[in-house]
N, C-alpha and C positions, 0 to 999 in steps of 0.2 A: 677730751679726758681729763678729773682733775682728778687730782692724789691729795687728800687729807691725811697729815700727822703730827704728832702732840709733840714738840719742842719747848722745851723751857730753854729761855736766854739769860744765861749769867753774867752777861759783857753789863758793857757801857752802854748809852742809847749813844754815844756819838764814833762807835765802833760801827753802827747800823750803817750799810752804804749801798743804794740806790741803784749805783751807778756802775758798778760794778769797776771794770779797769779804763771803761771806754771807750773802748773797741766795738760793741753794740747798743744799742737803745736801749734802754731801760724799759722793763714792762709796766714798770711805777714811778710816777712823781713823785706821793709822799706816803707817807704811811702815819699812823695813830695806835696808839692801846686804847682799843675796847673792848668793851665786858659784853659778856656773850649774845646777850639783848639785843645791844646796839648793833650788832656783826648783822642780827638776824633784820633789825632797824631797818639797817642803811644796803641789805645786800638788795641787789636786783629782783626784780616780781620772779622770776623762773629760776631761782637761785637758793629761794628763802627755804622750802623744803629740802634740799642737800643740807641748808648749812644749820636745819634745826634737828635731822635727825645726826649730823654730826654731833652737835654739840649737846646733844642728848646722851652718847655714845662715851664722851670727853666730859661731859660735867660732871664727876666725883673727881677728877682728876686737876680740877680749875682753880683757884687760889677765890 
């Protein structure tokens, strides 16, 4: 089950740490900022409808 939340990152990109404290295998190897449309375009097929719905809900809050 996925959970979707909206957060505003106010730090510096250098503060983003995907490795954690090194005791667990990271879930992601890299990240990037994307537009909502890019998220939908790059999503795996079965996730696209979910992301479309989530982004419709959050659209008024996105910059």
